[in-house]
C-alpha positions in Angstrom: -66.2 24.3 0.9 -63.5 22.1 -0.5 -60.4 21.0 1.5 -58.2 23.2 -0.6 -60.4 26.3 -0.1 -60.5 25.6 3.6 -56.7 25.4 3.8 -56.5 28.6 1.8 -58.9 30.4 4.1 -57.2 29.2 7.3 -53.8 30.1 5.9 -54.9 33.6 4.9 -56.6 34.2 8.3 -53.5 33.0 10.2 -51.2 35.0 8.0 -53.3 38.2 8.4 -53.6 37.7 12.2 -49.9 37.2 12.6 -48.7 39.9 10.2 -51.4 42.4 11.3 -49.8 43.0 14.6 -46.5 43.8 12.9 -48.3 46.1 10.4 -49.8 48.3 13.2 -46.5 48.6 14.8 -44.7 49.4 11.6 -44.0 52.8 10.3 -44.7 51.8 6.7 -48.2 50.4 6.5 -48.3 50.4 2.7 -45.2 48.1 2.5 -46.8 45.6 4.9 -50.0 45.5 2.9 -48.1 44.9 -0.4 -46.2 42.0 1.3 -49.5 40.4 2.5 -51.0 40.7 -1.0 -47.9 39.1 -2.5 -48.1 36.1 -0.1 -51.8 35.6 -0.6 -51.3 35.5 -4.4 -48.6 32.9 -4.0 -50.9 30.8 -1.9 -53.7 31.2 -4.4 -51.4 30.1 -7.2 -50.4 27.0 -5.3 -54.1 26.0 -4.8 -54.9 26.7 -8.5 -52.0 24.5 -9.5 -53.2 21.7 -7.2 -56.8 22.0 -8.6 -55.5 21.8 -12.2 -53.4 18.7 -11.4 -56.5 17.1 -9.7 -58.7 17.8 -12.7 -56.1 16.2 -15.0 -55.8 13.2 -12.8 -59.6 12.8 -12.6 -59.9 13.0 -16.4 -57.2 10.3 -16.9 -58.3 8.0 -14.1 -61.7 8.8 -12.6 -61.5 6.1 -9.9 -58.3 7.5 -8.5 -60.0 10.8 -7.9 -62.4 9.3 -5.2 -59.8 9.9 -2.5 -57.2 12.7 -2.7 -54.2 13.0 -0.3 -54.0 16.1 1.8 -51.5 18.5 0.2 -48.2 19.2 2.1 -47.7 22.9 2.5 -43.9 22.3 2.5 -42.5 21.7 -0.9 -42.2 18.0 -1.6 -39.5 16.4 -3.9 -40.7 15.8 -7.4 -40.1 12.1 -7.0 -42.3 11.8 -4.0 -41.9 8.6 -2.0 -38.2 8.3 -2.9 -35.4 9.5 -0.6 -33.2 12.2 -1.8 -29.7 11.1 -2.9 -27.3 10.9 0.1 -24.6 13.4 0.5 -21.3 12.8 2.3 -22.6 14.8 5.2 -23.5 12.8 8.3 -27.2 12.1 9.2 -29.0 13.5 6.2 -32.8 13.8 6.9 -35.2 12.2 4.4 -38.8 13.5 4.2 -40.6 11.3 1.7 -44.3 12.0 0.9 -46.2 8.8 1.0 -49.4 8.6 -1.2 -52.7 8.7 0.6 -55.5 6.2 0.8 -56.9 4.4 -2.2 -60.5 3.8 -1.0 -63.2 6.2 0.0 -63.0 7.3 3.6 -59.4 6.1 4.1 -57.2 9.0 5.4 -54.1 10.1 3.7 -50.8 8.9 5.2 -48.8 11.7 7.0 -45.4 12.5 5.6 -42.7 10.3 7.2 -40.3 12.7 8.8 -37.2 12.1 10.9 -35.9 9.0 9.0 -32.1 9.3 8.4 -29.7 8.2 5.7 -26.4 8.2 7.5 -23.0 7.7 5.7 -19.8 7.3 7.6 -16.7 5.8 6.1 -16.1 3.8 9.3 -19.6 2.5 9.7 -21.0 2.2 6.2 -24.3 3.5 4.8 -27.2 3.3 7.3 -31.0 3.8 7.0 -32.3 4.7 10.5 -35.9 4.9 11.7 -37.1 8.1 13.3 -36.9 6.6 16.8 -33.5 5.2 16.2 -34.6 1.6 17.1 -34.5 0.2 13.6 -31.7 0.4 11.1 -30.3 -1.3 8.0 -26.6 -0.8 7.3 -24.5 -1.7 4.2 -20.8 -2.2 4.5 -18.2 -4.2 2.5 -14.6 -4.8 1.5 -12.5 -6.1 -1.3 -8.9 -7.6 -1.4 -6.7 -8.0 -4.4 -3.6 -10.1 -3.7 -0.3 -10.9 -5.4 1.6 -14.1 -4.7 5.2 -14.4 -6.0 7.1 -17.6 -5.2 10.9 -17.4 -5.2 13.0 -20.2 -6.8 10.2 -22.8 -6.6 11.9 -25.6 -8.3 9.3 -28.2 -7.3 6.4 -26.3 -8.9 4.3 -26.2 -5.7 3.3 -22.7 -6.2 2.7 -20.2 -9.0 3.0 -16.5 -9.5 -0.4 -14.9 -9.6 -2.7 -11.9 -9.0 -6.1 -12.9 -7.5 -9.3 -11.5 -6.0 -8.9 -12.8 -2.4 -12.1 -11.3 -1.1 -15.2 -9.5 -2.4 -17.6 -9.3 0.5 -20.6 -7.0 0.9 -21.9 -6.9 4.5 -25.5 -6.3 5.4 -26.5 -5.5 9.0 -29.9 -4.8 10.5 -31.2 -3.9 14.0 -34.7 -3.9 15.4 -34.8 -3.1 19.1 -32.7 -5.7 20.9 -32.4 -7.9 17.9 -29.7 -7.7 15.2 -28.8 -9.5 12.0 -25.6 -10.0 9.9 -25.3 -11.4 6.3 -21.9 -11.5 4.6 -21.6 -13.4 1.3 -18.3 -14.0 -0.6 -18.1 -13.4 -4.3 -14.4 -14.1 -4.8 -13.6 -17.4 -6.5 -15.6 -19.4 -9.0 -18.6 -20.1 -6.6 -20.3 -17.6 -4.3 -20.4 -18.6 -0.7 -22.1 -17.6 2.5 -19.6 -16.6 5.2 -21.8 -15.0 7.9 -25.5 -15.4 8.3 -26.8 -15.0 11.8 -29.3 -13.3 14.1 -28.5 -12.1 17.7 -30.9 -11.2 20.5 -29.6 -9.1 23.4 -31.2 -10.0 26.7 -28.5 -8.3 28.9 -24.8 -7.9 28.9 -24.3 -11.4 30.4 -26.8 -13.1 28.1 -27.0 -12.9 24.3 -28.1 -15.6 21.9 -26.8 -16.1 18.3 -28.4 -18.4 15.8 -26.9 -19.1 12.4 -23.5 -19.3 10.7 -20.5 -17.5 12.2 -16.8 -18.0 13.1 -16.2 -20.8 15.5 -14.8 -19.3 18.7 -11.5 -21.2 19.1 -8.5 -19.7 17.2 -7.3 -16.3 18.4 -5.9 -15.2 15.0 -9.0 -16.7 13.3 -11.2 -14.4 15.3 -9.5 -11.3 14.1 -11.9 -9.6 11.7 -11.0 -10.7 8.2 -10.3 -7.2 6.9 -8.1 -6.3 10.0 -5.5 -9.0 9.7 -1.9 -7.8 10.2 -0.6 -10.4 7.7 -1.8 -11.2 4.2 -2.6 -14.7 5.4 -3.1 -16.3 8.8 -0.5 -18.5 10.4 0.0 -22.2 10.9 -2.2 -22.7 14.1 -5.2 -21.6 12.1 -5.0 -24.9 10.2 -6.1 -26.7 13.3 -9.3 -24.8 14.0 -12.6 -24.5 12.0 -13.3 -21.5 9.9 -17.1 -21.1 10.3 -19.9 -23.3 11.5 -23.7 -23.3 11.9 -25.4 -23.6 15.3 -26.7 -21.8 18.4 -24.4 -19.8 20.7 -24.8 -18.0 24.0 -22.3 -15.2 24.7 -21.7 -12.1 26.8 -19.8 -10.6 29.6 -20.1 -12.4 33.0 -18.3 -9.4 34.5 -16.8 -6.4 32.6 -13.4 -8.2 32.5 -14.6 -11.7 31.6 -16.2 -12.7 28.3 -17.6 -16.1 27.4 -19.1 -18.0 24.5 -20.6 -21.5 24.5 -22.5 -23.2 21.7 -23.8 -26.3 19.9 -22.8 -26.4 16.3 -22.9 -28.9 13.4 -19.2 -29.7 13.8 -16.8 -28.3 11.1 -13.5 -30.0 10.8 -10.2 -28.2 10.7 -10.2 -25.2 8.3 -13.7 -26.0 7.1 -16.2 -23.3 6.2 -19.3 -25.4 7.0 -22.8 -24.9 5.7 -24.7 -28.0 6.9 -24.3 -31.1 9.0 -23.2 -34.2 7.1 -23.2 -36.9 9.8 -25.8 -35.9 12.3 -23.3 -35.3 15.1 -22.8 -32.1 17.0 -19.8 -30.3 18.5 -19.8 -28.4 21.8 -17.6 -25.3 21.5 -16.6 -22.8 24.2 -14.3 -19.9 25.0 -13.4 -17.8 28.1 -11.3 -14.6 27.6 -10.4 -12.1 30.2 -8.8 -8.6 30.5 -7.9 -8.7 34.2 -6.4 -5.2 34.4 -8.9 -3.4 32.2 -10.2 -1.3 35.1 -7.1 -1.4 37.3 -6.0 2.1 36.3 -2.6 0.9 35.1 -2.2 1.9 31.5 0.6 -0.5 30.8 -1.6 -3.5 31.7 -4.9 -2.5 30.2 -4.1 -4.2 26.9 -3.3 -7.6 28.4 -5.9 -10.3 27.6 -5.8 -14.1 27.7 -8.1 -17.1 27.7 -8.8 -20.6 26.7 -11.0 -22.1 24.0 -11.9 -25.6 22.8 -14.4 -28.0 21.3 -15.4 -31.6 21.3 -17.7 -33.8 19.1 -18.2 -36.9 17.1 -17.1 -37.0 13.5 -18.0 -39.9 11.2 -16.7 -39.4 7.7 -17.6 -41.3 4.5 -15.7 -42.1 1.3 -17.6 -39.2 -0.4 -17.0 -36.8 2.5 -14.1 -38.0 4.7 -14.4 -34.9 7.0 -10.6 -34.5 7.1 -8.6 -31.4 6.2 -5.5 -30.5 4.1 -3.1 -28.2 5.9 -1.8 -25.1 4.1 1.2 -22.8 4.0 0.9 -19.1 4.0 0.8 -19.3 0.2 -2.3 -21.5 0.5 -0.4 -24.5 -0.8 -1.2 -27.9 0.8 1.8 -29.4 2.6 -0.1 -32.2 4.4 -3.0 -34.5 3.2 -4.5 -37.6 4.6 -4.6 -40.6 2.3 -7.5 -40.8 -0.1 -9.3 -43.7 1.7 -8.8 -42.3 5.2 -11.9 -41.0 7.0 -12.7 -39.3 10.4 -14.1 -42.1 12.6 -14.7 -41.0 16.2 -14.1 -38.2 18.6 -12.5 -34.9 17.7 -11.4 -32.4 20.3 -9.4 -29.2 20.3 -7.8 -27.1 23.0 -6.3 -23.6 22.6 -4.7 -21.4 25.3 -4.2 -17.9 23.9 -3.4 -14.3 24.7 -2.3 -10.9 23.6 -0.7 -7.7 24.9 -1.0 -4.2 23.4 0.6 -1.0 24.7 0.8 2.1 22.6 2.3 1.2 19.2 3.5 -2.2 20.3 1.5 -5.5 20.0 2.1 -9.1 20.8 -0.2 -12.1 20.1 0.5 -15.8 21.0 -1.6 -19.0 20.7 -1.3 -22.8 20.9 -3.7 -25.2 19.3 -4.0 -29.0 19.6 -6.5 -30.8 17.4 -7.0 -34.6 18.0 -9.0 -36.7 15.6 -9.9 -40.4 15.5 -9.4 -41.8 12.0 -9.7 -45.1 10.2 -8.5 -46.7 7.0 -10.2 -50.0 6.4 -9.7 -52.0 9.6 -6.9 -49.8 10.8 -7.7 -47.2 13.4 -5.6 -44.3 14.8 -5.8 -41.3 17.0 -3.9 -38.3 15.4 -3.0 -35.4 17.6 -1.6 -32.5 15.6 -0.2 -29.4 17.4 0.7 -25.9 16.4 1.8 -22.6 18.0 2.8 -19.1 16.9 4.0 -15.7 18.3 3.4 -12.6 16.3 4.5 -9.0 17.0 3.9 -5.6 15.6 5.1 -2.0 16.0 3.6 1.1 14.5 6.4 3.3 13.2 4.3 6.4 13.1 3.3 6.1 16.7 -0.5 5.3 16.5 -1.9 2.9 19.1 -2.2 -0.8 18.0 -4.7 -3.3 19.4 -6.6 -6.4 18.4 -8.2 -4.4 15.6 -6.9 -2.5 12.7 -4.6 0.6 13.0 -6.2 3.9 12.3 -3.7 6.6 11.1 -3.7 9.9 13.0 -3.1 11.8 9.7 -4.5 10.0 6.6 -2.4 10.0 3.4 -2.7 13.3 1.5 0.0 14.1 -1.0 -1.0 17.7 -1.1 -0.6 18.1 2.7 2.5 16.0 2.9 0.9 13.4 5.3 1.5 9.7 4.7 -0.9 7.7 6.9 0.5 5.0 9.3 3.2 2.4 8.8 3.5 -0.8 10.8 6.2 -3.4 11.0 5.0 -7.0 11.6 6.7 -10.3 12.3 5.6 -13.9 13.1 7.1 -17.3 13.9 5.1 -20.5 14.1 5.3 -24.3 13.9 2.9 -27.1 13.1 3.7 -30.7 13.9 1.8 -33.7 12.6 1.4 -36.7 14.9 4.0 -39.3 14.0 1.4 -42.0 14.2 -0.2 -40.6 11.0 2.7 -42.2 9.0 2.8 -44.3 7.0 -0.8 -45.8 7.3 -2.9 -42.6 7.2 -0.6 -40.3 5.3 2.4 -40.7 2.9 5.8 -39.3 4.1 6.7 -38.9 0.4 4.0 -36.2 -0.2 3.0 -34.9 3.2 5.4 -33.1 5.6 5.7 -34.1 9.2 6.5 -30.6 10.3 6.3 -27.0 9.0 8.2 -24.0 10.5 7.3 -20.6 9.3 8.7 -17.1 9.8 7.2 -14.0 8.2 8.2 -10.3 8.1 6.1 -7.6 6.7 5.2 -3.9 6.3 1.7 -2.5 6.4 0.8 0.9 5.1 -2.5 2.3 6.3 -3.3 5.2 3.9 -6.5 6.0 5.9 -9.2 4.1 7.7 -10.5 2.6 4.5 -7.4 1.6 2.4 -4.4 -0.5 3.3 -1.5 -2.0 1.5 0.4 -5.1 2.9 3.6 -6.7 1.7 5.0 -9.8 3.4 7.9 -12.1 3.0 7.2 -15.7 4.2 9.8 -18.5 4.6 8.5 -22.0 5.5 10.8 -25.0 6.1 9.6 -28.6 6.2 10.6 -32.0 7.7 9.6 -34.7 5.3 7.2 -34.3 2.5 9.3 -35.4 -0.5 10.7 -38.6 -1.8 13.8 -39.5 0.1 13.9 -36.2 2.1 12.4 -32.9 3.0 10.0 -30.8 0.9 11.6 -27.8 -0.7 11.7 -24.6 1.5 8.9 -22.3 0.4 9.8 -18.7 0.0 7.1 -16.3 -1.2 6.4 -12.5 -1.4 2.8 -11.8 -0.8 1.0 -8.4 -1.3 -2.5 -7.1 -0.7 -4.4 -4.0 -1.6 -7.6 -3.7 0.5 -10.5 -1.2 0.6 -13.2 -1.3 3.2 -16.1 1.0 4.1 
């Protein structure tokens, strides 16, 4: 007896034995018999169709007929082996039928049930294994900016629209291990921003290997698509962007987080991909929320800490390992001389903190970055310092914190709801060490000091879409022949979508 005949026989017996009891209890025996006959005919037709398909396959490919997969009684999708298209509903179940063995005696693979395709506009698109221990998630965001200088007589800036960010984000988990990859496609050359793997041993002990943000600047550590301003402030000039290395991190106690690592040693503002001088930096950060569990609502949003780094930096003429410092419009206002190189120890220190309560937020940080430099036989130790305070208030009453505002009622013109509106303001200063002039930098082209204030309005249409508009005013000391660099006044805008 063939497998299909056996399945048919067993199915008929099971059907008769189950339905028979109902038939004897029924008042209309003829109706029950007709129902059984109809179901048997349907099963027979399914078997005949399968046999016809098998004969056709054997005729076209005799070798493939040696082993035949067991038929699934439940109807399978016509494109077997490919998940059905995702719908907006959460946690769609995928039941692909995987082909059976290809050699004599190899059993057919059972249908893979329980795998999930999950879409959520806050978490992205996820493929999740049946046991929930393995997943792959796709997220992303894009930013389109506008920069419009006002009365720029010196020609330092230009009016423009630009793609500021185009970043897909790929995440994966497997048990206690996780992975993140985020490339950047904005600009002329694609770049890797994040590429690292984590392993979770316990809450106090996790390890991260790869490229990630250096844990020093408080505003730098804000997720890039959750910034309250179009661009970060002056203290961010004095900390690295991203670096490659090994980090340990976790919560020593629920109120105290730490991170310590060994990295290649990115200089100020650098997005580093590889070591160029063989030296390494030690980086570290402690941050606490001392009243998180105290039961006092007004103090739960208070957090503060300290971060820093130290390491050896030895530049060359080809790669001096020294930064340019930028205004909010991303225009350089300070540069080291063309023949100046890093030549010795670099260290940074940054006390920092924030406070959030209801719709009100406050963030403050101070950064000092000290670098040994040389120009020929001349050597110097340049200590640059910056600080800033920024504040925010959500006009529509939603809570604000270190992450993005989420409107209680998303924008819907038909319902008359408008999302969330947030006012933001910032003041900051950056001072260049006076010993940088005139040997290591030119007072005629590089400012000794920059003072910035910014006011802005953020409109959160929903979780995914945000519109920013900022007005930035930056004053300078020095930076021009015979006087001060022209004050920079700029309107900046951003449209952002994330999922």
